N, C-alpha and C positions, 0 to 999 in steps of 0.2 A: 755127793760130792766132787768137787772138781777134781781133774788130773793135772800132772804136768809134766809135758813128753819133753826130753832134750829134740831139739829140732831135728837133727836128723836119725832121729827115730821116727818120727811124727812122718818127715817122707817118706821115710820106707813103708809103712805103714799104707801112706796115703797111693803109693806108687804100685803097691802090691791091691788094696781097694779098685784102685781104674783098671787095673788088668782082669781083674774077675768082673767089675761091672762092666765091662766090653764085653764080656762072652753073655751076657744076660739079653734080653730084647729090650732095644731103649723106649724110653719112657719120652710122650711126645713134650716138647718144651718151645713153643713157640716164638721168635725174637719179634721184637717191632724194634727200628733204629730210628731215635728222632735227633733232628739238629736243628739248632738255633743259633744263634750270635756267640760265637765263640764257645760253642756247647756240644756235647756226642752225648745222648742218651740212650745207652741200652736196654732194653727188658725185655724181660722174659719173664714168662706164667708157668709152671709146674704144679700138678696135680697132687692131692694127700698120697702120702706112701711114695712120694719118688725118695731115691737117696741121690743127691746131686755134689759132683766133684765139680768145681770149678776151674776159670783158667787159672796158671799162675799168674796173678798182674807184679808187673814189675814195678809198680808205684804205688802208693797209697791211693786214694781216690773216696770219695762221696758215694754213701749205700742210700737210697731211699726202698722200705719194703711197704708198699702199698695198700697190699689186702694181706691177710692170711698170719700162720703162725710157723715156725721151723725152730729146730733145736739145731743149731749152730755152734763148728767147732774152730777156735782162732787157730792158728798158726803154733801156737804155744802148746795147743792140745786141751787149752782150757772151753770147756762147754757148757753152751748157756741159751735158755727159751727165749726168745725174742718173736713179739708181736706184733703186729702193725696197729696203729701208723707209726711209722721207728725210723726215723735215718740214724747215722752213724758213718765215722771213717773207718774203712778196712785199710789192713797193713798191708805191706806187699805181697806173695805169696799165695799157695792152693788155699783155699775154704771148703770146708766138708758141711753138709748140712744135709738133715733128715725133713722132709716138709712135712708138716703135722696136719695143716688146713691151708686148701688152695693157694699159692703165694702169687702174688704178681710184683718183681722186684727189679728195681734199675738200678744201675750203675752210672754214674755220672763223672763225665769228663773235661777238662777245659781242651778244648782244641781247634783250629779253624778246619782242619781236615774232613770231609767228607765222604772217601774212600773206604767202604767198609772192610777191605782186603788191605789196606795200607795201614789203617789205624790196627788191625788184629797185630798185625807185624809190630807196632808203635809199643800195644798196652800190655802185651800178653807173651810169654813163652810159648814155644813149642813143646806142645807136651809128645814123647816120641813112642809113647803106647797108644793115644788117641790117633798118630798121625798113620802106623801103620795099619791101625786098624781101620781107617778110611780106606787105605789102598786098599785091602782086603775086602770091603765091603762093596769099592767101585766096581773090583772084578767080581762079584758076583752076581751086581745090580745091572752090569753092562748089557742091553741087549741090542740087537741091530738096528740101527737107524738108517741103514739105506734107503730104505723106503722114506722117508723124511727126505732126503739127500736129491732121490729121483722124483720126487713130486716139485722139490725146490726146484730141480733144470728144468723140469716141464712146465712148471709156472714160468719161467722166465722167458723159455721156448714161445709158450703162448702170449708175452707182450713184448716176443720180438728184441728180447735185451739180451746181448751181449755178455757172458759170467766174466770177463774182464774186465768190462766196464762196472758192472754191480758189485763187483768184488772192490774197486776204485773207490765209488760213489758211497759202499758202506765205509771204506779205511779213511776218507776224507776228512782230516781232521779240523776245518777252517770253519765247520759249522756246527761244531760239539760242546756241549756244555755241562758241566755237573750236575746234578740233581739240586735244585729250591733247599732253599729250607724249607723243612717237614717233617711227617714221620713218613717210613718205609716199611715194607713187610720183605724186600727183597735187596739180594745183593746181586751183583757180577762176578764171576768164577768161570772153571774149565767144564766147558761143552764137550760131550759125547757128540752132539750131534755136530757143530762145527765150531772150531776156535773157543771162545768165552760167548757163556750166556746168562741167561740173569734168571735166578731161582729164588722163592718162595724161601723166607725165613720165618713169615709166619702163615696161619692158617688164611686164605682167602675164601671170599662168599662171591658167587656168584654174584654179576654184577659190578661187584666191589670196583672201584680206580685202584689201579696199584699203582700208577706211578705217571706225571707227566711225560708222554714221549717229546713231545716238538712243543717249543715254546719259542715264539718271535722268529720264526724259520729258523730256530738251532733247535738240533737234535741232544738230548739228553741221554743217559744210558740205556734208557728204555727204550730210544730210539737207536739207539746204535748198536746194544750186542741182544734183543731177542730174537731169538732164530727162529726160521720155518719148520711148520711142523703139517703133516697131512691129518695127524687128528691134535688139532690148535686148541689149546686152553684160555686162551684172549684174543682180544680184537684191538683194533685200534680206532678210538671215536671222535670225530672233529668236532668240535666245538664251534659256536657261533663267532670268535674271533678270530678263525682259524687254526687255533692253538689245538695238537692230538693227545688226549690219556690212553694211556694202556689200561684197558679194563676187562676183567674175569670174566670169562663165556661160560664156566663150569665151575662148583670149589675147586681150590688146588690147596694141595697139604704144605705146611711148613715143617719146620726140624725136628727130629725124633734126635734125643743125644747129642752126637757130636757131626750126624748127618746134614746134610742141607736138604730143603725139603724139592718139591718136583721142580722141572724146568719150567719157566715161564715161555708160550711158543704164539707163534699168529700162523696165519695162511699169509704168505707174503701176495698173494693175488687182493685179497682182502684190503691189505697197505695199500699196494700198487694203485689200487682203485681211489685211493684218498693223495696220493703222494704223487703219480705221474705227472700231473698238470701244474707241480708248482716244484718240488725239492728235487726227483729227476732231471725235469727239463733246464733247471738252476746248476744245478753241479755238473751237467754236462758239458757247461760253457764255463768252469770253473778251469784257471790256469792249471797244467798238470807241474 
């Protein structure tokens, strides 16, 4: 029998559920970001037995359930079982679902924006409980990155590169472009190594192409924001056309609950071996 709950009561119940769930071990929820002409598709996979509280959507949007089965609770408290394949329009607000069979689910939005951080602000309301949880988890997960910083400085010294020049090259905007249309398991976010970094949202396998880093001598976010680490998990690969891809050198874990996955890093020595005869030399000649 379906139950109808007043909106405020349902929101209070979801708030309480959210707080309780955030105390529990978070489930794997790898996310893939697909971009097409005027289109953004956010695809997530949940395992059976997962209880999901979704983002608060600001507007109605198209949903496509590719695989699986779930028990879905609408904002008005109405409960319904849904099996794939299924498409429907979801209303604004938060949704709660219990996954009965492994499920791959897509939210589809009409937009030209390709920056995921900007998209999340455009599409979703902030969740105070999640934000506070993320802050606490970041404190817990913080570890000493001084080894990476020291190794970065050592690498720059080996190549006889001035650190101020390296920063100027990194921050130069004249050769930066967004990711081209396609599918990505990574986004740019705040890094504990340095400034912004590239983080996995989906699970990435060893040898998998994460994203193009350079196209026609222009840097994508993967070429701009991938930080250095002494224990890197990715490499730059030079293609026959002289474009460069960012490729995983070991498995990289994606999102769990609301937490981003591992930061994707490279050893700048390996990157410089590809770049120093092209990009570095060119950028030193750019007007400041």
